[in-house]
The first five atom37 places (N, CA, C, CB, O) and aatype in JSON, in Angstrom:
{
  "aatype": [20, 20, 20, 20, 20, 20, 20, 20, 20, 20, 20, 20, 20, 20, 20, 20, 20, 20, 20, 20, 20, 20, 20, 20, 20, 20, 20, 20, 20, 20, 20, 20, 20, 20, 20, 20, 20, 20, 20, 20, 20, 20, 20, 20, 20, 20, 20, 20, 20, 20, 20, 20, 20, 20, 20, 20, 20, 20, 20, 20, 20, 20, 20, 20, 20, 20, 20, 20, 20, 20, 20, 20, 20, 20, 20, 20, 20, 20, 20, 20, 20, 20, 20, 20, 20, 20, 20, 20, 20, 20, 20, 20, 20, 20, 20, 20, 20, 20, 20, 20, 20, 20, 20, 20, 20, 20, 20, 20, 20, 20, 20, 20, 20, 20, 20, 20, 20, 20, 20, 20],
  "atom_mask": [
    [1, 1, 1, 1, 1],
    [1, 1, 1, 1, 1],
    [1, 1, 1, 1, 1],
    [1, 1, 1, 1, 1],
    [1, 1, 1, 1, 1],
    [1, 1, 1, 1, 1],
    [1, 1, 1, 1, 1],
    [1, 1, 1, 1, 1],
    [1, 1, 1, 1, 1],
    [1, 1, 1, 1, 1],
    [1, 1, 1, 1, 1],
    [1, 1, 1, 1, 1],
    [1, 1, 1, 1, 1],
    [1, 1, 1, 1, 1],
    [1, 1, 1, 1, 1],
    [1, 1, 1, 1, 1],
    [1, 1, 1, 1, 1],
    [1, 1, 1, 1, 1],
    [1, 1, 1, 1, 1],
    [1, 1, 1, 1, 1],
    [1, 1, 1, 1, 1],
    [1, 1, 1, 1, 1],
    [1, 1, 1, 1, 1],
    [1, 1, 1, 1, 1],
    [1, 1, 1, 1, 1],
    [1, 1, 1, 1, 1],
    [1, 1, 1, 1, 1],
    [1, 1, 1, 1, 1],
    [1, 1, 1, 1, 1],
    [1, 1, 1, 1, 1],
    [1, 1, 1, 1, 1],
    [1, 1, 1, 1, 1],
    [1, 1, 1, 1, 1],
    [1, 1, 1, 1, 1],
    [1, 1, 1, 1, 1],
    [1, 1, 1, 1, 1],
    [1, 1, 1, 1, 1],
    [1, 1, 1, 1, 1],
    [1, 1, 1, 1, 1],
    [1, 1, 1, 1, 1],
    [1, 1, 1, 1, 1],
    [1, 1, 1, 1, 1],
    [1, 1, 1, 1, 1],
    [1, 1, 1, 1, 1],
    [1, 1, 1, 1, 1],
    [1, 1, 1, 1, 1],
    [1, 1, 1, 1, 1],
    [1, 1, 1, 1, 1],
    [1, 1, 1, 1, 1],
    [1, 1, 1, 1, 1],
    [1, 1, 1, 1, 1],
    [1, 1, 1, 1, 1],
    [1, 1, 1, 1, 1],
    [1, 1, 1, 1, 1],
    [1, 1, 1, 1, 1],
    [1, 1, 1, 1, 1],
    [1, 1, 1, 1, 1],
    [1, 1, 1, 1, 1],
    [1, 1, 1, 1, 1],
    [1, 1, 1, 1, 1],
    [1, 1, 1, 1, 1],
    [1, 1, 1, 1, 1],
    [1, 1, 1, 1, 1],
    [1, 1, 1, 1, 1],
    [1, 1, 1, 1, 1],
    [1, 1, 1, 1, 1],
    [1, 1, 1, 1, 1],
    [1, 1, 1, 1, 1],
    [1, 1, 1, 1, 1],
    [1, 1, 1, 1, 1],
    [1, 1, 1, 1, 1],
    [1, 1, 1, 1, 1],
    [1, 1, 1, 1, 1],
    [1, 1, 1, 1, 1],
    [1, 1, 1, 1, 1],
    [1, 1, 1, 1, 1],
    [1, 1, 1, 1, 1],
    [1, 1, 1, 1, 1],
    [1, 1, 1, 1, 1],
    [1, 1, 1, 1, 1],
    [1, 1, 1, 1, 1],
    [1, 1, 1, 1, 1],
    [1, 1, 1, 1, 1],
    [1, 1, 1, 1, 1],
    [1, 1, 1, 1, 1],
    [1, 1, 1, 1, 1],
    [1, 1, 1, 1, 1],
    [1, 1, 1, 1, 1],
    [1, 1, 1, 1, 1],
    [1, 1, 1, 1, 1],
    [1, 1, 1, 1, 1],
    [1, 1, 1, 1, 1],
    [1, 1, 1, 1, 1],
    [1, 1, 1, 1, 1],
    [1, 1, 1, 1, 1],
    [1, 1, 1, 1, 1],
    [1, 1, 1, 1, 1],
    [1, 1, 1, 1, 1],
    [1, 1, 1, 1, 1],
    [1, 1, 1, 1, 1],
    [1, 1, 1, 1, 1],
    [1, 1, 1, 1, 1],
    [1, 1, 1, 1, 1],
    [1, 1, 1, 1, 1],
    [1, 1, 1, 1, 1],
    [1, 1, 1, 1, 1],
    [1, 1, 1, 1, 1],
    [1, 1, 1, 1, 1],
    [1, 1, 1, 1, 1],
    [1, 1, 1, 1, 1],
    [1, 1, 1, 1, 1],
    [1, 1, 1, 1, 1],
    [1, 1, 1, 1, 1],
    [1, 1, 1, 1, 1],
    [1, 1, 1, 1, 1],
    [1, 1, 1, 1, 1],
    [1, 1, 1, 1, 1],
    [1, 1, 1, 1, 1],
    [1, 1, 1, 1, 1],
    [1, 1, 1, 1, 1]
  ],
  "atom_positions": [
    [[21.15, 14.42, -173.19], [21.11, 13.35, -173.4], [22.17, 13.52, -174.58], [19.77, 12.81, -173.54], [22.23, 14.4, -175.43]],
    [[23.13, 12.24, -174.37], [24.23, 12.25, -175.41], [23.52, 11.34, -176.44], [25.8, 11.65, -174.86], [22.56, 10.59, -176.34]],
    [[24.36, 11.69, -177.52], [23.49, 10.55, -178.38], [24.31, 9.23, -179.0], [22.81, 11.35, -179.75], [25.53, 9.19, -179.1]],
    [[23.37, 8.12, -179.41], [24.14, 6.92, -179.51], [25.7, 6.57, -180.13], [23.32, 6.24, -180.15], [26.62, 5.76, -179.96]],
    [[25.26, 8.05, -181.2], [26.6, 7.59, -181.97], [27.96, 8.44, -181.44], [26.38, 7.91, -183.72], [28.98, 8.38, -182.13]],
    [[27.94, 9.15, -180.29], [28.87, 10.0, -180.23], [29.73, 9.48, -178.92], [28.26, 11.45, -180.2], [30.82, 9.92, -178.57]],
    [[28.92, 8.37, -178.24], [28.67, 7.71, -176.8], [30.73, 6.91, -177.37], [26.52, 6.13, -176.59], [30.98, 6.44, -178.48]],
    [[31.64, 7.01, -176.32], [32.62, 5.78, -176.62], [32.94, 4.77, -176.53], [33.25, 5.74, -176.49], [32.97, 4.62, -175.31]],
    [[33.29, 3.68, -177.07], [33.02, 2.48, -176.73], [33.28, 1.52, -175.54], [33.37, 2.08, -177.51], [34.48, 1.51, -175.3]],
    [[32.72, 0.89, -174.9], [33.78, 0.52, -174.16], [34.79, -0.57, -174.31], [33.33, 0.37, -173.21], [34.86, -1.47, -175.14]],
    [[35.71, -0.2, -173.09], [36.95, -1.61, -173.25], [36.5, -2.85, -173.04], [38.17, -1.64, -172.18], [35.62, -3.11, -172.22]],
    [[37.05, -3.69, -173.76], [36.84, -5.3, -173.22], [37.19, -5.73, -171.2], [38.31, -6.35, -174.4], [38.21, -5.68, -170.51]],
    [[36.17, -6.01, -170.98], [36.92, -6.37, -169.75], [37.45, -8.08, -169.9], [35.8, -6.1, -168.34], [37.25, -8.96, -170.74]],
    [[38.25, -7.99, -168.58], [38.91, -9.28, -168.73], [37.88, -10.46, -168.25], [40.32, -9.28, -167.83], [36.85, -10.05, -167.71]],
    [[38.07, -12.22, -168.43], [37.23, -12.68, -168.26], [37.3, -12.94, -166.71], [37.12, -13.56, -169.14], [38.39, -12.61, -166.25]],
    [[36.28, -13.53, -165.64], [36.2, -13.34, -164.69], [37.18, -14.6, -163.76], [34.82, -13.14, -164.6], [37.17, -15.8, -164.01]],
    [[38.11, -13.82, -162.49], [38.74, -15.16, -162.01], [37.48, -15.89, -161.0], [40.37, -14.8, -161.02], [36.3, -15.72, -160.7]],
    [[38.78, -16.93, -160.68], [37.85, -18.0, -160.09], [36.92, -17.28, -158.57], [39.03, -19.51, -159.6], [35.85, -17.69, -158.14]],
    [[37.49, -16.49, -158.19], [36.51, -15.59, -156.92], [35.11, -14.78, -157.32], [37.53, -14.25, -156.25], [34.06, -14.46, -156.76]],
    [[35.77, -14.63, -158.73], [34.12, -13.85, -159.25], [33.43, -14.72, -160.06], [34.18, -12.37, -160.26], [32.28, -14.44, -160.4]],
    [[33.88, -15.6, -160.37], [33.02, -16.42, -161.2], [32.26, -17.5, -160.0], [34.04, -17.26, -162.5], [31.13, -17.94, -160.19]],
    [[33.09, -17.85, -158.74], [31.83, -18.24, -157.82], [31.08, -17.55, -157.19], [32.03, -18.9, -156.97], [30.59, -17.98, -156.14]],
    [[30.74, -15.95, -157.79], [30.07, -15.52, -157.09], [28.54, -15.48, -157.89], [30.72, -14.36, -156.63], [27.51, -14.98, -157.43]],
    [[28.7, -16.28, -159.45], [27.62, -16.4, -159.86], [26.75, -17.38, -160.15], [27.69, -15.96, -160.5], [27.17, -18.36, -160.77]],
    [[25.48, -17.31, -159.8], [24.66, -18.99, -159.59], [25.21, -19.32, -160.44], [23.03, -19.43, -159.72], [25.46, -18.68, -161.46]],
    [[25.67, -21.03, -160.0], [26.0, -22.15, -160.7], [24.44, -22.95, -160.73], [27.34, -23.01, -159.89], [24.04, -23.41, -161.8]],
    [[23.87, -23.02, -159.89], [22.92, -24.19, -159.65], [21.97, -23.55, -159.52], [23.07, -25.14, -158.59], [22.06, -22.45, -158.98]],
    [[20.52, -24.13, -160.05], [19.29, -23.96, -160.28], [18.68, -23.07, -158.93], [18.68, -25.4, -160.56], [18.24, -21.93, -158.81]],
    [[18.88, -24.17, -158.06], [18.82, -23.89, -156.31], [19.57, -22.66, -156.17], [19.62, -25.16, -155.22], [18.71, -21.84, -155.82]],
    [[20.78, -22.02, -156.25], [21.86, -20.84, -155.84], [20.64, -19.85, -157.28], [24.35, -21.32, -156.3], [21.1, -18.72, -157.15]],
    [[20.23, -19.8, -157.68], [18.95, -18.84, -158.6], [18.0, -18.46, -157.93], [18.16, -19.51, -159.75], [17.62, -17.3, -157.76]],
    [[17.56, -19.41, -157.5], [16.39, -19.29, -157.11], [16.07, -18.59, -155.7], [15.96, -20.49, -157.2], [15.06, -17.95, -155.41]],
    [[17.34, -18.93, -154.79], [17.2, -18.42, -153.44], [17.82, -16.96, -154.14], [18.15, -19.36, -151.98], [16.91, -16.14, -154.13]],
    [[18.86, -16.48, -154.63], [18.79, -15.09, -154.76], [17.99, -14.3, -155.34], [19.59, -14.77, -155.13], [18.14, -13.09, -155.25]],
    [[16.98, -14.86, -156.05], [16.2, -13.99, -157.28], [14.76, -14.26, -156.77], [16.47, -14.61, -159.1], [13.84, -14.1, -157.58]],
    [[14.34, -14.84, -154.84], [13.55, -14.72, -154.07], [13.87, -13.63, -153.18], [13.34, -15.79, -153.6], [13.02, -13.06, -152.49]],
    [[15.08, -13.34, -153.19], [15.85, -12.32, -151.79], [16.02, -10.77, -152.79], [18.05, -13.17, -151.06], [16.06, -9.62, -152.35]],
    [[16.1, -11.22, -154.17], [15.89, -9.62, -154.96], [14.54, -8.69, -154.88], [16.0, -9.84, -156.59], [13.36, -8.8, -154.55]],
    [[15.64, -7.5, -155.49], [13.89, -6.1, -155.27], [13.99, -6.12, -156.36], [13.72, -4.19, -154.5], [15.0, -6.31, -157.03]],
    [[12.45, -5.84, -156.83], [12.44, -5.78, -158.2], [13.08, -4.6, -158.73], [11.16, -5.87, -158.65], [13.36, -3.7, -157.94]],
    [[13.41, -4.45, -160.22], [14.67, -3.92, -160.68], [16.15, -4.51, -160.28], [14.61, -2.6, -160.26], [17.18, -4.07, -160.8]],
    [[16.13, -5.4, -159.43], [17.5, -5.79, -159.09], [18.57, -6.76, -160.59], [17.17, -6.88, -157.55], [18.1, -7.88, -160.81]],
    [[19.28, -6.54, -161.1], [20.05, -7.27, -161.99], [20.92, -8.91, -161.05], [21.26, -5.93, -162.65], [21.43, -8.86, -159.93]],
    [[20.86, -9.85, -161.73], [21.52, -10.84, -161.23], [22.2, -11.6, -162.55], [20.54, -11.7, -160.33], [21.44, -11.82, -163.49]],
    [[23.36, -11.94, -162.64], [23.96, -12.65, -163.61], [23.98, -13.69, -163.09], [25.1, -12.3, -164.09], [24.12, -13.9, -161.88]],
    [[23.8, -14.68, -164.17], [23.39, -15.92, -164.22], [24.38, -16.83, -165.01], [22.07, -15.92, -164.76], [24.44, -17.99, -164.63]],
    [[25.17, -16.45, -166.05], [26.13, -16.89, -166.53], [26.9, -16.07, -166.99], [25.91, -17.63, -167.22], [26.26, -15.09, -167.35]],
    [[28.13, -15.94, -167.2], [29.21, -15.17, -167.68], [30.04, -16.32, -168.92], [30.26, -14.66, -166.19], [30.41, -17.44, -168.57]],
    [[30.22, -15.82, -170.31], [30.51, -17.14, -170.96], [30.14, -17.06, -172.76], [29.47, -18.38, -170.09], [30.02, -16.08, -173.49]],
    [[30.07, -17.92, -172.94], [28.96, -18.03, -174.4], [28.12, -19.09, -173.92], [29.72, -18.55, -176.13], [28.51, -20.25, -173.82]],
    [[27.13, -18.75, -173.66], [25.75, -19.79, -173.56], [25.59, -21.1, -174.18], [24.6, -19.16, -174.12], [25.68, -22.26, -173.8]],
    [[25.23, -20.32, -175.61], [24.84, -21.75, -176.66], [26.24, -22.96, -176.48], [24.74, -21.1, -178.8], [26.28, -24.08, -177.01]],
    [[26.88, -22.59, -175.96], [28.35, -23.71, -176.2], [28.85, -23.74, -174.91], [29.75, -23.16, -177.34], [29.94, -24.24, -174.63]],
    [[28.0, -23.14, -173.99], [28.49, -23.93, -172.23], [27.4, -24.28, -171.73], [29.23, -22.94, -170.9], [27.27, -24.3, -170.51]],
    [[26.19, -24.69, -172.75], [25.13, -25.48, -171.74], [24.81, -26.59, -172.64], [23.62, -24.58, -171.21], [25.09, -26.83, -173.82]],
    [[23.91, -27.41, -171.4], [24.11, -28.69, -172.6], [24.93, -29.89, -172.06], [25.02, -28.13, -174.05], [25.65, -29.91, -171.06]],
    [[24.64, -30.92, -172.96], [25.48, -32.18, -173.56], [26.4, -31.82, -174.19], [24.88, -33.07, -174.4], [26.25, -31.09, -175.17]],
    [[27.94, -32.39, -173.64], [28.84, -31.65, -174.6], [29.16, -30.71, -174.69], [28.69, -31.62, -175.47], [29.87, -30.15, -175.53]],
    [[28.36, -30.16, -173.27], [29.21, -28.55, -172.98], [30.51, -28.32, -172.82], [28.88, -27.89, -171.8], [31.02, -29.21, -172.13]],
    [[31.6, -27.14, -173.32], [32.97, -27.27, -172.93], [33.59, -26.72, -171.17], [33.68, -26.37, -174.14], [34.73, -26.66, -170.73]],
    [[32.4, -26.43, -170.6], [32.28, -26.61, -169.22], [32.63, -28.35, -168.37], [30.71, -26.12, -169.07], [33.11, -28.6, -167.27]],
    [[32.17, -29.17, -169.4], [32.28, -30.5, -168.28], [30.33, -30.47, -168.56], [33.2, -30.03, -165.99], [29.5, -29.58, -168.71]],
    [[30.29, -32.15, -168.51], [28.91, -32.64, -169.14], [27.72, -32.58, -167.63], [29.18, -34.62, -169.93], [26.62, -33.13, -167.61]],
    [[28.29, -31.79, -166.52], [27.4, -31.89, -165.27], [26.94, -30.6, -164.9], [28.1, -32.5, -164.07], [25.93, -30.27, -164.28]],
    [[27.99, -29.84, -165.47], [27.78, -28.37, -165.28], [27.6, -27.67, -166.3], [28.71, -27.76, -164.68], [27.6, -26.44, -166.18]],
    [[27.4, -28.33, -167.67], [26.91, -27.82, -168.9], [25.34, -28.15, -168.88], [27.72, -28.5, -170.16], [24.54, -27.29, -169.26]],
    [[24.8, -29.72, -168.33], [23.19, -29.63, -168.07], [23.1, -28.72, -166.84], [22.38, -31.21, -167.74], [22.39, -27.72, -166.94]],
    [[23.72, -28.94, -165.71], [23.05, -27.53, -164.52], [22.55, -26.13, -165.25], [24.52, -26.86, -163.31], [21.53, -25.51, -164.95]],
    [[23.53, -25.77, -166.3], [23.3, -24.44, -166.78], [22.54, -24.14, -167.55], [24.1, -23.96, -167.18], [22.17, -22.97, -167.65]],
    [[21.93, -25.4, -168.54], [20.56, -26.0, -169.39], [19.75, -25.6, -168.5], [20.34, -27.67, -169.76], [19.03, -24.67, -168.89]],
    [[19.58, -25.94, -167.46], [18.68, -26.04, -166.2], [18.27, -24.79, -166.33], [19.29, -26.4, -164.74], [17.26, -24.4, -166.92]],
    [[19.66, -23.68, -165.34], [19.25, -22.79, -165.2], [18.89, -21.66, -166.42], [19.94, -22.58, -164.36], [18.15, -20.68, -166.38]],
    [[19.63, -22.13, -167.41], [18.68, -21.05, -169.05], [17.11, -21.65, -168.99], [19.52, -21.65, -171.34], [16.2, -20.87, -169.24]],
    [[16.84, -22.89, -168.69], [15.11, -22.73, -169.39], [14.34, -22.32, -168.67], [14.31, -23.9, -169.84], [13.23, -21.91, -169.03]],
    [[14.83, -22.35, -167.3], [14.08, -21.73, -165.77], [14.05, -20.25, -165.95], [15.07, -22.06, -164.16], [13.29, -19.56, -165.27]],
    [[14.94, -19.67, -166.94], [14.97, -18.46, -166.59], [14.57, -17.86, -168.14], [16.42, -18.04, -165.84], [14.51, -16.64, -168.24]],
    [[14.41, -18.4, -168.91], [13.56, -18.16, -170.37], [12.33, -18.66, -169.87], [14.11, -19.05, -171.9], [11.48, -18.07, -170.54]],
    [[11.68, -19.53, -168.95], [10.14, -19.68, -168.41], [9.52, -18.39, -167.75], [10.07, -20.86, -167.24], [8.41, -17.9, -167.97]],
    [[10.71, -17.88, -166.73], [10.64, -17.07, -166.16], [10.22, -15.35, -166.64], [11.63, -17.38, -165.7], [9.48, -14.53, -166.09]],
    [[11.07, -15.29, -167.92], [10.88, -14.29, -168.58], [9.73, -14.38, -169.68], [12.07, -13.98, -169.04], [9.37, -13.41, -170.36]],
    [[9.28, -15.47, -169.76], [8.35, -15.47, -170.72], [6.71, -15.5, -170.14], [8.72, -16.67, -171.59], [5.69, -15.45, -170.83]],
    [[6.84, -15.63, -168.46], [5.79, -15.39, -167.74], [5.72, -13.84, -166.81], [5.77, -16.64, -166.89], [5.17, -13.53, -165.75]],
    [[6.42, -13.23, -167.62], [6.82, -12.02, -167.51], [7.49, -11.24, -165.93], [5.63, -11.43, -168.01], [7.54, -10.05, -165.61]],
    [[7.89, -12.4, -165.25], [8.42, -12.5, -163.66], [9.74, -11.56, -163.68], [8.88, -14.29, -163.12], [10.12, -10.96, -162.67]],
    [[10.45, -11.49, -165.02], [12.11, -11.19, -165.23], [12.16, -10.79, -166.45], [13.21, -12.4, -165.06], [11.28, -10.85, -167.31]],
    [[13.51, -10.28, -166.51], [13.71, -9.97, -168.1], [15.13, -10.29, -168.59], [13.44, -8.37, -168.45], [16.06, -9.77, -167.96]],
    [[15.29, -10.77, -169.23], [16.85, -11.3, -169.72], [17.08, -10.18, -170.62], [17.01, -12.97, -170.59], [16.42, -9.62, -171.5]],
    [[18.66, -10.01, -169.92], [19.81, -8.9, -171.17], [21.07, -9.93, -171.25], [20.58, -6.86, -170.33], [21.24, -11.12, -170.98]],
    [[21.76, -9.02, -171.69], [23.29, -9.86, -172.34], [24.36, -8.76, -172.42], [23.13, -10.61, -174.17], [24.32, -8.16, -173.49]],
    [[24.97, -8.49, -171.85], [26.3, -7.97, -172.32], [27.44, -8.69, -172.83], [26.8, -7.36, -171.4], [27.92, -9.74, -172.41]],
    [[27.81, -7.96, -173.83], [28.93, -8.18, -174.32], [30.32, -7.52, -173.86], [28.68, -7.96, -175.45], [30.48, -6.31, -173.72]],
    [[31.15, -8.35, -173.69], [32.71, -7.9, -173.13], [33.48, -8.22, -174.11], [33.32, -8.6, -171.8], [34.56, -7.63, -174.0]],
    [[33.43, -8.92, -175.07], [34.4, -9.76, -175.66], [33.94, -11.12, -177.11], [34.97, -10.48, -174.2], [32.97, -11.88, -177.06]],
    [[34.47, -11.08, -177.7], [34.15, -12.18, -179.12], [33.87, -13.49, -177.59], [36.18, -12.62, -180.83], [34.5, -13.6, -176.54]],
    [[33.06, -14.0, -177.95], [32.38, -15.17, -177.12], [32.88, -15.17, -175.75], [32.66, -16.6, -177.73], [33.44, -16.08, -175.14]],
    [[32.49, -13.68, -175.28], [32.26, -13.63, -174.04], [30.76, -12.45, -173.45], [33.77, -13.24, -173.55], [30.58, -11.24, -173.64]],
    [[29.98, -13.45, -172.74], [28.72, -12.77, -172.92], [28.46, -12.58, -171.08], [27.4, -13.86, -173.99], [28.47, -13.56, -170.33]],
    [[28.31, -11.71, -170.8], [27.41, -11.58, -169.17], [25.68, -11.85, -169.74], [27.61, -9.42, -168.19], [25.12, -11.09, -170.53]],
    [[25.02, -13.14, -169.13], [23.39, -13.13, -169.04], [23.0, -12.7, -167.58], [22.69, -14.72, -169.37], [23.63, -13.03, -166.58]],
    [[22.16, -12.11, -167.6], [21.76, -11.06, -166.82], [20.4, -11.46, -166.73], [22.02, -9.64, -167.36], [20.12, -12.01, -167.79]],
    [[19.2, -11.45, -165.8], [18.23, -11.81, -165.08], [18.15, -10.08, -164.3], [18.61, -13.36, -164.11], [19.03, -9.53, -163.63]],
    [[16.93, -9.62, -164.66], [16.14, -8.45, -164.13], [15.03, -8.56, -163.57], [15.87, -7.64, -164.95], [14.14, -8.51, -164.42]],
    [[14.55, -8.71, -162.3], [13.56, -9.09, -161.38], [12.74, -7.84, -161.85], [14.01, -9.26, -159.7], [12.98, -6.63, -161.79]],
    [[11.61, -8.62, -162.37], [10.35, -7.76, -163.56], [9.54, -6.64, -162.28], [8.65, -9.37, -164.5], [9.25, -7.37, -161.33]],
    [[9.17, -5.33, -162.01], [8.39, -4.68, -161.11], [7.47, -4.67, -161.19], [8.49, -3.79, -160.89], [6.8, -3.83, -160.59]],
    [[6.92, -5.59, -162.0], [5.28, -5.9, -161.54], [4.91, -6.97, -160.27], [4.49, -6.62, -162.93], [5.78, -7.83, -160.28]],
    [[3.97, -7.21, -159.24], [3.5, -7.61, -157.84], [4.15, -8.98, -157.94], [1.74, -7.59, -157.52], [4.57, -9.19, -156.81]],
    [[4.54, -10.32, -158.93], [4.81, -11.18, -158.77], [6.7, -11.38, -158.93], [3.85, -11.76, -159.53], [7.41, -11.03, -159.88]],
    [[7.05, -11.92, -157.88], [8.24, -12.46, -157.95], [8.7, -14.0, -157.54], [8.85, -11.64, -157.29], [8.48, -14.94, -156.78]],
    [[9.66, -13.47, -158.82], [9.9, -15.47, -158.75], [10.11, -15.99, -157.86], [10.94, -16.21, -159.35], [10.96, -15.57, -157.08]],
    [[9.36, -17.15, -157.64], [9.07, -18.17, -156.71], [9.99, -19.59, -157.48], [7.18, -18.35, -156.55], [10.41, -19.87, -158.6]],
    [[9.98, -20.13, -156.25], [10.53, -22.07, -156.46], [10.72, -22.02, -158.45], [8.49, -23.81, -155.75], [9.88, -21.3, -159.0]],
    [[11.46, -22.52, -159.14], [11.2, -22.75, -160.67], [10.36, -23.81, -160.77], [12.43, -23.04, -161.53], [10.62, -24.42, -159.73]],
    [[9.21, -24.67, -161.56], [8.66, -25.43, -161.85], [8.57, -25.95, -162.99], [7.99, -25.23, -161.53], [7.59, -25.44, -163.53]],
    [[9.34, -27.15, -164.06], [9.12, -26.6, -164.83], [8.32, -27.23, -165.35], [9.87, -26.24, -165.32], [8.28, -28.33, -164.81]],
    [[7.15, -27.07, -166.69], [5.91, -26.66, -167.12], [5.38, -28.03, -166.91], [5.78, -25.97, -168.6], [4.19, -27.97, -166.59]],
    [[5.85, -29.26, -166.97], [5.3, -30.39, -166.86], [4.7, -30.5, -165.44], [6.24, -31.38, -167.2], [3.57, -30.97, -165.34]],
    [[5.37, -30.12, -164.37], [4.88, -29.97, -162.71], [3.7, -29.56, -163.18], [5.67, -28.81, -161.49], [2.85, -30.43, -163.4]],
    [[3.4, -28.28, -163.43], [2.49, -27.7, -163.53], [1.06, -27.67, -163.87], [2.86, -27.29, -163.87], [0.09, -26.92, -163.72]],
    [[1.43, -29.28, -164.59], [-0.02, -29.66, -165.36], [-1.0, -30.31, -163.96], [0.28, -31.15, -166.89], [-2.16, -30.7, -164.14]]
  ]
}
C-alpha cells in the first residue's frame, strides 16, 4: 500500500457543464427518490460548489435555489446523524467541492425525509 506522502496530487477538475449539473439532485424530492433506489455503499453527489455560499437566503444561486439547497443540506445532515448515510466532501479547487452522501451499510435505508418537528 503506498504511503500517503508518496501519492501524486490530483489535478483540479473543471466545473460541471450544464448537462452534468442537471445530474445532481436539485430538490429534496429528487434526493429522496435517488436515495431510496440506492444500494448500501452507493455514493450520490448532492451539490457541487461551495455549500456555505450556495445555501439559504442570499444564495449566489438565487433565492429559490438557495432555499431548496438548504432543505437538502438539512435533510442529509439529519440522515447522517441518524446513521442512515455518511457525508463526505471532495475538493476540486478553491471554493469548488463535491458534497457526497453515501448510503450506510446498516439495515436501515433512507426513507422520505421528515423534519424533526413533524416526527414528534
